C-alpha positions in Angstrom: -0.7 -4.3 10.6 1.6 -1.9 12.8 3.9 -3.4 15.5 1.8 -2.0 18.4 -1.4 -3.4 17.2 0.3 -6.8 17.4 1.9 -5.8 20.7 -1.3 -4.7 22.3 -3.6 -7.3 21.4 -1.2 -10.4 20.5 1.8 -10.3 23.0 0.5 -8.7 25.9 -2.8 -11.2 26.3 0.0 -13.8 25.9 1.9 -12.6 28.1 -0.8 -12.2 30.5 -1.5 -15.6 30.0 1.8 -17.1 30.9 1.8 -14.9 34.0 -1.0 -16.7 35.4 0.5 -20.2 34.4 3.2 -19.2 36.4 1.9 -17.4 39.4 -0.3 -21.2 39.4 3.7 -22.7 39.8 4.7 -20.4 42.2 1.7 -21.4 44.4 1.8 -25.1 43.8 5.1 -25.5 43.3 6.8 -28.5 44.9 9.6 -27.2 46.2 11.6 -24.1 46.8 13.6 -24.2 43.9 10.4 -24.6 41.6 9.2 -21.4 43.6 12.5 -19.2 42.9 12.3 -20.5 39.2 8.6 -18.8 38.9 9.6 -16.0 40.3 12.3 -15.5 38.0 10.2 -16.1 35.6 7.7 -13.8 37.1 10.3 -10.8 36.5 11.1 -11.7 33.0 7.4 -11.6 32.1 7.3 -8.4 33.6 10.5 -7.2 31.7 8.5 -8.5 28.7 5.5 -6.3 29.1 7.6 -3.5 30.2 9.1 -3.8 26.8 6.0 -4.3 24.7 5.0 -0.9 26.8 8.1 0.9 25.4 7.4 -0.2 21.9 3.8 0.4 21.9 4.2 4.3 23.1 7.8 4.8 22.8 8.5 6.2 25.9 12.1 4.7 26.7 12.6 5.9 30.2 10.7 2.6 30.8 13.6 0.8 30.0 16.1 1.7 32.7 13.6 0.4 35.2 13.4 -2.8 33.2 17.5 -3.1 33.3 17.3 -2.7 36.8 14.7 -5.2 37.3 16.6 -7.4 35.4 20.1 -7.2 37.2 18.0 -7.6 40.5 16.3 -10.6 39.2 19.9 -12.2 38.4 21.4 -11.3 41.3 18.6 -12.6 43.5 18.7 -16.1 41.9 22.9 -16.4 41.8 21.9 -15.8 45.6 19.7 -18.8 46.1 22.2 -20.7 44.2 24.8 -20.4 46.4 22.5 -21.0 49.6 21.0 -24.4 47.7 25.1 -25.2 46.9 26.1 -24.5 50.6 23.3 -26.5 52.0 24.2 -29.8 50.4 
C-alpha cells in the first residue's frame, strides 16, 4: 500500500471529520477563547490537508502557502492572548 493511497483514503477523511467537529465547536463554543482555539485548530487542519495534497501529488509549491497560513495563525493566536491578558 503506497503512501498516496493511505493519504487519500485514510488520512484525508479523518481530517475532514475533525474539521466538521471543530466547526461544531466554533459554532457552539461557550466562550470566545474556545472559538479562537477552534479557529486555530481549523487552520492547523487546513495545513494538514495541504500537506497530504503535497505528499500525494508531489507539488511542493503549496508548502509555501502552508507556511504562510501557519505563521498568520500563530500571530493571530498570540494577538488574542495579549488582548485577553490586557483585559484582565
